[in-house]
N, C-alpha and C positions, 0 to 999 in steps of 0.2 A: 395561528403562530406553530412555525416550527418548533419541535421538541428540541430540547438542548443536547447539544454532543453527550454530556453526561449522562442524561436520562435514558438515551438510548442505548449507550455503551453498557449501561447497567442491566438492561432488558435483555442482552444476549446470553444466549446457554452456552460460555465459553468451555463449560465441562466437555461440550461435544466436540472439541476441535485438538488436532496437535499442534504442536511446536517443538521446534528443535531443541530449544532451552527453557527451561524453566517450565511455567504452567500457562495455559493460553488464559487462566483466571487474572493474570498480571495486565492483560492488553486495556482494560479502561484505564487504568493508571497510564500506561506507556502513552497511549493513544490521547489521553488530556495531555499528557507532557508536551508531545509531537505538536500539539496546537498551540502551544504557550509562547506566547511572543518574547520570550527570553531565550537569547541564542544559546546560550550553553545547555539549557535544559532540553531545548528542542533540537539540540544536535546529538546529544547523549541517546534522545528517544529515537531518534530516527536511526542510530547504528544499533539499539535494542531490537527494533522492528524488525530489521534486517535478519539480526542473528536469531532471532525467534522463528522468520517465517522461511529464510531463504537457504541458511548453515544448513549443509549436506541434501541439498534438495528442496523443493518448497514442500509445505507441508498445509494441512486442512481447515487452518484457521484463516489460511490467503483469502476463501472463500468469501468470509465474512469481514475482514479487514481491509480488504482493496477498495470497496468504497470508501469507506472512512479516510484511506489515504488520499484519494483522488480530491475527496471534499476537504483535508486538509491544506491540499496543494494551493488553494486559492487564498489563505490566509499567511502563508508561512512565506518566510525570508527566501532570499535565492539558493543560500546554501544549505536548508533544509530542501527546498525544492529539487535541488541536485540529488538529494540523497533518497527522496521518495521515488524521484524518476527510476533512481537505480533498482531501487527494489521491485520496483512495478513490473522492469524489464526482466531482471532474477526471476521474479513471478511467471512470466510468461515464457519465459526461454525453459525454465524448469516442466509447466505445466504441460508442455506437448508430450512430455515421457510420462505424465501420470496416468496408469490405467484403470484406477478406481473410479467410482462414478463421481466423487466429489472434483476429480481433475477435468470431467467435463465441463462440470458446473464453473469452476475457477475460469476453464478456458472462456465461458460465454459471460462471466461477470467481467473478465477483463475486455474482452469484446464490446460490452454494453457502455464501459468507460471511455471509450475511444473517441468517441466526439467531444466529450469534455474536454477531454486531456488535449485535442486539436484546438479546441478554444483558449484554454490557456497557455499552449505552447505560443501562440500567436503575440502574447506580450512579454514574452521571456526575450532575453537576451544574454549573449556571452555563452557561459558555459552551461546554464539552464537550458539556454535554448537548446544545446547539442544531447543534453539529458535527456530532453522532453522527446526530441527526435529519435533517440535511441530507443527508449522506451517504445513509441508511436510505432518504431520498425518491428520491434520484438511482437507486440499484440497483433499488428496485422499480420503477420506470419501464421496466428494461429488459425486465421479464415482461411 
């Protein structure tokens, strides 16, 4: 049986990663809220994720967070999917300019999620389909 999201989040070494605002130690709660079925809570969490990862360029916590974001897409409502795709696109666009070792790791992580994103994008409609396409285009540019 796959381990529950909250258990996997708790096992991460968040103190080893940088974010733009606050502390990466907040990510377990924020990512749990992102996966919540309550629209208000998940939308707030999606904005928190973007601010923590992408404000003033991408930050090293993206290396760990990106797979959780992609995993959350499957259970998210369309509005949240759009926000997650926007965060993934921002991470990909900024990752190309990161010269530290974690930048290469982030590029590899993003590219490793491309197949799953393509699969999810086939089900998307309207604005969500546009958001998936933009994220996939930014990730493809990394290869």
